[in-house]
C-alpha positions in Angstrom: 20.0 24.9 2.5 17.4 22.6 1.0 17.9 18.8 1.7 18.8 16.6 -1.2 20.9 17.2 -4.3 20.2 20.1 -6.7 21.8 20.4 -10.1 22.8 23.7 -11.5 24.7 24.6 -14.7 27.8 25.0 -12.6 27.5 21.6 -10.8 25.5 20.4 -7.8 24.7 21.3 -4.2 24.5 18.5 -1.6 22.7 19.0 1.7 21.7 16.7 4.5 20.2 17.1 8.0 22.3 15.7 10.9 21.5 17.8 14.0 23.6 15.9 16.6 26.5 15.0 14.4 30.1 16.3 14.8 30.9 16.1 11.1 29.5 14.8 7.9 31.4 13.6 4.9 30.2 13.4 1.3 31.4 10.3 -0.4 31.6 10.3 -4.2 32.0 7.0 -6.0 33.6 6.0 -9.3 33.1 2.3 -9.2 34.5 1.1 -5.9 36.8 4.2 -5.6 35.6 6.5 -2.9 36.4 10.2 -2.6 35.6 11.7 0.8 34.9 15.4 1.0 34.1 17.1 4.3 30.8 19.1 4.3 30.2 22.5 5.8 27.9 22.9 8.8 25.2 25.5 8.8 22.8 25.3 11.7 21.4 21.8 11.8 22.4 20.9 8.2 25.6 20.0 6.4 26.1 21.1 2.8 28.6 21.2 -0.1 28.5 22.7 -3.6 30.7 21.1 -6.2 31.4 22.0 -9.8 31.3 19.6 -12.7 28.9 17.2 -11.0 26.4 15.7 -13.4 23.4 13.4 -13.4 24.5 9.8 -12.7 27.1 10.6 -10.1 27.0 8.0 -7.3 27.3 9.3 -3.7 26.6 8.5 -0.1 27.4 10.0 3.4 29.4 9.1 6.4 28.8 10.7 9.8 31.0 11.3 12.8 29.6 11.8 16.3 29.0 10.1 19.6 27.8 6.6 20.2 25.3 6.9 22.9 22.4 4.5 22.4 20.8 5.6 25.6 20.3 9.0 24.1 19.4 7.7 20.6 22.8 8.6 19.1 24.2 5.9 16.9 26.8 7.6 14.8 29.3 5.2 13.2 31.7 6.4 10.5 32.1 2.9 9.2 28.6 3.0 7.8 27.9 4.3 4.4 24.5 6.1 4.6 21.9 6.6 1.9 20.6 10.2 1.4 17.0 10.3 2.8 16.2 12.5 -0.2 17.7 10.1 -2.7 15.6 9.7 -5.9 17.5 6.8 -7.6 19.7 4.0 -6.4 22.3 2.0 -8.3 21.1 -1.4 -6.9 18.6 -3.0 -4.6 19.2 -3.3 -0.8 20.4 -6.8 0.3 20.5 -7.6 4.0 23.8 -8.5 5.5 24.5 -9.0 9.3 27.4 -6.5 8.9 24.9 -3.7 8.4 23.9 -4.2 12.0 27.4 -4.5 13.4 29.0 -1.4 15.0 32.3 -0.6 13.4 31.9 -2.9 10.4 32.6 -1.3 7.0 29.5 -1.3 4.7 30.5 0.6 1.6 30.5 -2.6 -0.4 27.0 -3.5 0.9 25.0 -0.3 0.7 23.4 1.0 -2.6 24.7 4.4 -3.7 22.3 7.2 -4.4 22.5 8.6 -7.9 22.4 12.3 -8.7 19.4 12.9 -11.0 17.3 15.8 -12.1 13.9 14.6 -13.2 11.7 17.1 -15.1 8.8 18.6 -13.3 5.3 18.0 -14.7 2.1 20.1 -14.5 0.0 17.4 -12.8 -3.4 16.8 -14.3 -6.4 16.4 -11.9 -6.8 12.9 -10.6 -8.8 10.6 -12.8 -10.0 8.6 -9.8 -13.0 9.9 -7.8 -14.7 8.5 -4.7 -17.1 5.8 -5.9 -14.8 4.1 -8.5 -13.1 0.7 -8.7 -9.6 0.4 -7.3 -7.5 -2.6 -8.4 -4.8 -3.5 -5.8 -1.7 -5.2 -7.3 1.8 -6.2 -6.5 4.0 -4.9 -9.3 6.4 -7.9 -9.4 3.9 -10.7 -8.8 1.4 -9.3 -11.3 3.5 -9.8 -14.4 6.2 -12.3 -13.5 4.3 -15.1 -15.2 2.4 -13.1 -17.9 2.9 -14.7 -21.3 2.2 -11.5 -23.2 4.8 -9.4 -21.4 8.4 -9.6 -22.8 10.6 -11.6 -20.4 12.9 -8.6 -19.8 10.0 -6.5 -18.6 8.3 -9.0 -16.4 8.0 -7.9 -12.8 8.7 -4.3 -13.5 6.6 -1.1 -13.5 7.0 -0.8 -17.2 5.2 -4.1 -17.7 2.0 -2.3 -16.5 2.0 -0.3 -19.7 2.0 -3.3 -22.0 -1.0 -3.7 -24.3 -2.1 -7.0 -22.8 -2.1 -5.6 -19.3 -3.9 -2.4 -20.3 -6.5 -4.6 -22.1 -7.1 -6.6 -18.9 -7.6 -3.5 -16.8 -9.9 -2.0 -19.3 -11.9 -5.2 -19.5 -12.5 -5.0 -15.7 -13.4 -1.3 -16.0 -10.7 -0.4 -13.5 -10.7 3.3 -12.5 -7.4 3.2 -10.7 -4.6 0.8 -10.0 -3.2 0.8 -6.4 0.4 -0.2 -6.6 1.8 -2.0 -3.5 5.1 -0.3 -2.4 7.5 0.4 -5.2 10.3 2.3 -3.3 13.4 0.4 -2.4 13.1 -1.9 0.6 15.3 -4.3 2.5 14.4 -7.8 3.8 13.7 -8.1 7.4 16.7 -9.7 9.1 14.9 -13.0 9.9 14.1 -13.8 6.2 17.5 -14.5 4.6 18.5 -17.3 7.0 15.2 -19.0 6.0 15.9 -18.6 2.3 13.0 -16.1 2.0 12.6 -12.6 0.5 10.2 -9.8 1.2 7.7 -9.8 -1.7 5.4 -6.9 -0.6 7.8 -4.0 -0.1 6.5 -2.7 3.2 10.0 -2.3 4.7 11.4 0.8 2.9 14.7 2.5 3.7 14.3 5.9 2.1 10.9 7.1 0.9 11.5 8.4 -2.6 14.0 6.2 -4.4 12.3 3.5 -6.5 13.3 -0.1 -6.1 15.8 -0.7 -9.0 14.4 -4.2 -9.4 10.9 -2.9 -10.1 12.0 0.2 -11.9 15.3 -0.4 -13.7 14.5 2.7 -15.7 14.2 4.9 -12.6 11.8 7.8 -12.2 11.3 8.0 -16.0 9.9 4.4 -16.0 7.2 5.3 -13.4 6.4 8.6 -15.1 5.9 6.9 -18.5 3.9 4.1 -17.1 1.6 6.5 -15.2 1.1 8.4 -18.5 0.3 5.2 -20.4 -2.3 4.2 -17.7 -3.8 7.6 -17.7 -4.1 7.5 -21.5 -6.1 4.4 -21.0 -8.4 6.1 -18.5 -6.8 4.5 -15.5 -5.4 6.5 -12.5 -2.5 5.5 -10.4 -2.5 5.4 -6.6 0.8 4.6 -4.7 0.7 2.5 -1.6 3.2 4.3 0.5 5.0 3.5 3.8 5.6 6.6 5.9 5.2 5.0 9.3 8.6 3.3 9.7 11.8 2.4 7.9 13.7 -0.9 7.4 16.3 0.1 9.9 14.1 -1.8 12.4 14.9 -1.9 16.2 18.1 -1.1 18.0 19.6 -4.4 16.6 18.7 -3.5 13.0 20.8 -2.2 10.1 22.2 1.3 9.9 21.4 2.5 6.4 20.2 6.1 6.4 18.1 8.0 9.0 19.4 6.0 12.0 23.0 7.0 11.2 22.3 10.6 10.2 19.7 11.9 12.7 17.8 9.5 14.9 15.4 12.2 15.9 13.3 11.3 12.8 12.1 8.3 14.9 9.6 8.5 17.7 11.1 7.7 21.1 9.7 7.2 24.6 10.7 9.2 27.7 13.4 6.6 28.4 14.9 7.1 25.0 13.7 3.7 23.6 12.2 3.5 20.2 8.4 3.5 20.0 7.2 0.6 18.0 3.5 1.2 17.2 4.1 -0.3 13.7 5.3 -3.8 14.8 8.4 -3.3 12.7 10.9 -2.1 15.3 10.5 1.7 14.9 8.0 4.4 14.1 8.7 7.7 12.3 7.6 10.7 14.3 5.1 12.8 12.3 5.0 15.3 15.2 8.6 16.1 14.4 8.7 19.0 11.8 11.7 17.6 9.8 10.1 14.2 9.7 6.9 15.7 8.5 8.8 17.7 5.9 10.4 14.6 4.5 7.0 12.9 4.3 5.4 15.9 2.5 8.4 16.3 0.2 8.0 12.6 -0.7 4.3 13.1 -1.7 5.1 16.2 -3.7 7.9 14.4 -5.5 5.6 11.6 -6.8 3.0 14.1 -7.9 5.3 16.7 -9.4 7.7 14.2 -11.2 5.4 11.2 -11.9 1.9 12.6 -12.0 0.2 10.0 -9.7 -3.4 10.4 -8.7 -2.8 9.9 -5.0 -1.7 7.7 -2.2 -2.8 4.9 0.1 -1.0 5.3 3.5 0.1 2.1 5.3 -0.7 2.2 9.0 -1.9 5.8 8.6 -2.7 6.3 12.2 1.0 7.0 12.7 0.6 10.2 10.6 -1.7 11.7 13.2 0.2 10.7 16.3 1.8 13.0 18.7 1.8 10.6 20.6 -2.0 10.2 20.6 -3.9 10.2 17.4 -5.5 13.6 16.4 -7.6 14.0 13.3 -6.4 17.7 13.3 -2.7 16.7 13.4 -0.3 18.9 11.4 0.3 16.3 8.7 -3.4 16.3 7.7 -3.7 20.1 7.6 -0.4 20.4 5.8 -1.6 18.1 3.0 -4.9 19.9 2.8 -3.2 23.3 2.4 -0.6 22.1 -0.2 -1.4 23.2 -3.8 0.2 20.0 -5.2 -1.4 17.6 -2.7 -4.8 19.1 -1.8 -6.7 17.5 -4.7 -5.0 14.1 -4.6 -6.7 10.9 -3.6 -5.8 10.1 0.0 -6.6 6.7 1.4 -5.9 5.7 5.0 -5.3 2.3 6.5 -6.9 3.6 9.6 -5.0 1.7 12.3 -1.7 0.9 13.8 -0.9 -1.5 16.8 -0.2 1.2 19.4 -2.6 2.5 22.1 -5.8 3.9 20.5 -4.5 2.7 17.2 -7.8 1.7 15.6 -9.2 4.9 14.1 -11.7 3.8 11.5 -14.0 6.7 10.6 -11.9 9.3 12.4 -9.7 10.6 9.5 -10.6 14.1 8.3 -12.6 14.5 5.1 -12.0 14.0 2.2 -9.7 11.1 3.3 -11.0 7.7 2.2 -10.4 4.8 4.6 -10.0 1.0 4.3 -13.1 -0.4 5.9 -12.1 -3.7 7.6 -15.6 -3.9 9.2 -17.1 -4.1 5.7 -14.7 -7.0 4.9 -15.5 -8.9 8.0 -19.3 -8.3 8.0 -19.7 -9.3 4.4 -17.7 -12.5 5.0 -19.7 -13.3 8.1 -23.1 -12.9 6.3 -22.1 -15.2 3.5 -20.5 -17.7 5.9 -23.9 -18.1 7.4 -23.6 -16.2 10.7 -27.0 -15.2 12.1 -28.2 -11.7 12.9 -26.0 -10.1 10.1 -28.7 -8.9 7.6 -29.1 -5.3 8.9 -25.4 -5.0 9.2 -24.9 -6.2 5.7 -27.4 -3.6 4.5 -25.6 -0.9 6.3 -22.2 -1.9 4.9 -23.6 -2.1 1.3 -25.1 1.4 1.6 -21.8 3.0 2.7 -21.5 2.3 6.4 -23.3 5.4 7.8 -22.7 4.1 11.3 -19.0 4.7 10.8 -18.7 7.7 8.5 -20.5 10.9 9.4 -21.9 13.5 6.9 -23.6 13.0 3.6 -20.8 11.1 1.8 -19.3 7.7 2.6 -15.5 7.7 2.7 -15.4 3.9 2.9 -13.0 1.8 0.7 -15.0 -1.4 0.6 -13.1 -4.6 0.0 -13.5 -8.3 0.7 -9.9 -9.2 0.3 -6.6 -7.3 0.1 -2.9 -8.3 -0.1 -2.9 -8.9 3.6 -5.1 -12.1 4.1 -6.7 -14.8 2.1 -7.3 -14.5 -1.6 -10.9 -14.7 -2.6 -10.5 -18.3 -3.8 -8.9 -19.3 -0.5 -11.5 -17.5 1.6 -14.1 -20.1 0.6 -11.7 -23.1 0.6 -9.7 -22.8 3.9 -11.0 -22.4 7.4 -7.5 -22.1 8.9 -4.4 -20.3 7.6 -1.6 -22.4 6.2 1.5 -20.2 6.5 4.1 -22.9 7.3 6.2 -21.8 4.3 6.9 -18.5 6.1 9.0 -20.3 8.7 7.1 -19.0 11.7 5.4 -22.2 12.7 2.1 -21.0 11.3 1.8 -18.3 14.0 1.9 -15.3 11.7 -1.0 -13.8 9.8 -4.6 -13.3 10.9 -6.0 -16.0 13.1 -9.6 -15.1 12.5 -10.5 -14.8 8.9 -14.3 -15.4 8.9 -13.6 -18.0 6.2 -15.1 -21.4 5.5 -14.4 -24.6 3.5 -17.7 -26.6 3.1 -16.1 -29.5 5.0 -12.9 -29.9 2.9 -9.8 -27.9 3.6 -8.1 -26.7 0.4 -8.4 -28.1 -3.2 -10.8 -31.0 -3.8 -12.1 -33.1 -6.7 -15.6 -33.0 -5.3 -17.7 -31.3 -8.0 -20.5 -30.4 -5.6 -18.2 -28.7 -3.1 -16.4 -26.8 -6.0 -19.8 -25.6 -7.3 -20.7 -24.3 -3.8 -17.4 -22.5 -3.6 -17.9 -20.9 -7.0 -21.4 -19.8 -5.9 -19.9 -18.3 -2.7 -17.3 -16.4 -4.8 -19.9 -14.9 -7.1 -22.1 -14.0 -4.1 -19.1 -12.1 -2.5 -18.2 -10.4 -5.8 -21.8 -9.5 -6.4 -22.0 -7.9 -3.0 -18.9 -5.9 -3.6 -19.9 -4.6 -7.0 -23.4 -3.7 -5.7 -22.0 -1.7 -2.8 -22.3 2.1 -2.7 -19.1 4.1 -2.7 -15.5 3.1 -3.6 -14.8 -0.6 -4.0 -11.4 -2.4 -4.2 -10.6 -5.7 -5.9 -7.4 -7.6 -5.2 -5.6 -8.5 -8.4 -6.1 -12.2 -9.3 -9.4 -12.5 -7.4 -11.2 -12.0 -10.7 -9.8 -15.3 -12.0 -9.4 -17.5 -9.0 -5.8 -17.0 -7.9 -4.9 -19.1 -4.8 -2.1 -18.9 -2.4 -2.7 -22.4 -1.1 -4.1 -21.1 2.2 -1.3 -18.7 3.0 -2.9 -15.6 4.4 0.4 -13.7 5.0 2.5 -14.3 1.9 4.7 -11.2 2.4 7.8 -13.5 2.2 6.8 -15.5 -0.8 8.4 -14.0 -3.8 7.6 -17.0 -5.9 4.7 -18.8 -7.6 2.6 -18.4 -4.4 2.2 -14.7 -5.0 2.9 -14.6 -8.8 -0.3 -14.6 -10.7 -0.7 -17.6 -13.1 -2.2 -16.0 -16.2 -2.3 -19.2 -18.2 -4.3 -21.1 -15.6 -6.8 -18.4 -14.8 -10.6 -19.1 -14.7 -11.8 -17.2 -17.7 -15.5 -17.9 -17.0 -15.1 -16.2 -13.6 -13.1 -13.4 -15.1 -15.8 -12.7 -17.7 -18.5 -12.7 -14.9 -16.4 -10.1 -12.9 -16.1 -8.0 -16.1 -19.8 -8.2 -16.5 -20.5 -7.1 -12.9 -18.1 -4.2 -13.3 -19.6 -3.1 -16.7 -23.1 -3.2 -15.1 -21.9 -1.1 -12.1 -20.3 1.5 -14.4 -23.4 1.7 -16.6 -25.5 2.4 -13.5 -22.9 4.3 -11.4 -25.5 6.7 -9.9 -26.9 3.7 -8.0 -23.6 3.2 -6.4 -22.5 6.8 -5.6 -20.8 7.4 -2.3 -23.6 9.6 -1.0 -25.8 8.1 1.7 -29.4 7.4 0.8 -31.7 9.9 2.7 -34.4 7.2 2.6 -35.0 3.9 1.0 -37.7 1.3 0.6 -36.5 -1.9 2.3 -38.5 -5.1 1.8 -38.1 -8.8 2.6 -37.7 -11.4 -0.1 -41.5 -11.9 -0.3 -41.9 -8.2 -1.1 -43.3 -7.1 2.3 -41.9 -4.0 4.0 -39.0 -5.0 6.2 -39.9 -4.7 9.8 -38.0 -7.5 11.6 -34.3 -7.0 10.7 -33.2 -9.0 13.7 -35.3 -12.1 12.7 -34.5 -11.9 9.0 -31.4 -13.7 7.9 -32.2 -14.7 4.3 -32.0 -11.4 2.4 -33.5 -8.1 1.5 -34.7 -6.0 -1.5 -34.0 -2.3 -1.6 -35.0 0.2 -4.3 -32.1 2.3 -5.5 -32.3 5.9 -6.7 -32.7 4.9 -10.3 -35.7 2.7 -9.4 -33.6 -0.4 -9.9 -34.0 -3.0 -7.1 -31.0 -4.6 -5.3 -31.8 -8.1 -4.1 -29.6 -10.0 -1.7 -30.6 -13.7 -1.3 -28.4 -15.8 1.0 -30.2 -19.1 0.3 -29.7 -18.8 -3.4 -26.2 -17.3 -3.0 -27.2 -14.4 -5.2 -26.9 -10.6 -5.4 -28.8 -9.0 -8.3 -29.6 -5.5 -9.4 -32.7 -5.4 -11.7 -34.8 -2.8 -13.4 -38.4 -2.5 -12.6 
């Protein structure tokens, strides 16, 4: 049996893995009317083939088995469970305490999976290549306030295909958009009592089903949007969460895997859940069936939607077994897969477990988010001493981190997690009080600065200095060799009012204000990007075999430790890159 639902001319076959269950029931829904059908066991799976089932049929599962938390067995027949292989849902997940309560009926609370049969594509090669510009965006927040997007499309995946949005991306010379999570997620249980909602989506329940709020048109909406973006020359990278699920810790909701087969989750010798993700649980990539679910997820989005690739949240989890291994089966399986081997693969190269920080350790050709680039660039422009040689190394691709001839660094100054660019130069401290955690959440050390005034100010001189800082940071990014990433909204001055962990702010804090954007800054960013693309050989991801480094007076650079003001380096084309901290300037000039 193959997990999931498979349509045939005669009907549909349903199959689900539940290795320790006594029985599994398929529940078909017509509105609120539920029809329960016992499934047939075959080895570790349960299956049932039914005639006359068509696309659009709503269904779920119930499981009978022992309740033995000490052994990781949490079977509860009162819980309606979502198929881990579900491709579409009839509604969004909404947290309710009853989802966590043993014996409480949840059929009225849990989304139903919908039978569907999306057409398979012949995926084209990825448009994005190492060395391009990635534009990270939150699908909902990106267009909720966009005046040129029809009201009914705002906040959806389809909005990304609108002419005004495509025009903005083309203006910035974006090579690929990186969409923050778009599969269906559930709020963490501490958010609803505070009147908050998860705005980022890093708390999925099942890995393939799109969030109905972001994609009311289902898989077809994503497929058509990907096609429209590709037609405009822009690739699509999905930020995907395969390290945990929203079922959280032992007090969390029972929604899918927990109630079907808890062996998908990593457990310690004492049977307790391992929590190297900080979310309550961790999926076990060393478990073959867990890995199969992960790989089938990636194949689904390539085969049915044509995406260029994936950015993997807390990607160290994928190589754990329990320690991280760059030769782990997940990596070799992807490399050997005909659908996946040519896709863009980007690791967030850390988790919070032992040995979790693995920057530079993922196997080629994986790209990796480089937080050392982020921090070192910030520190240089903040004015920290002794940073010049480090800045040069970062701008040339971080050869101290990545071995070989090619840098695999994804270079960024800001990302969704942390200050926006405008806030980076206006706030020394985080201001996360609106998150309801007494300002304890989010990064404590941001390497940020404020020129003596915290937050907005009417002081023209301070605002001018902040604008110069922003341009210096952006100039550094666009003059860096290899792949670069720009956070959406940074190009026109979006502020989150000092909130550096706005995951729970599904409101104007994270929604981009298109009408208030700084067009002068936006035009300067567009010019930087156009110049970079026109001279892309200067910014290729290959490391320079040798380079002519000079100080700002034109003398050969000999004393990196004593030089803090800047440098001049000759690029392969003969152009010269000048970084001048005193003038807050980064320039690439012909000779």
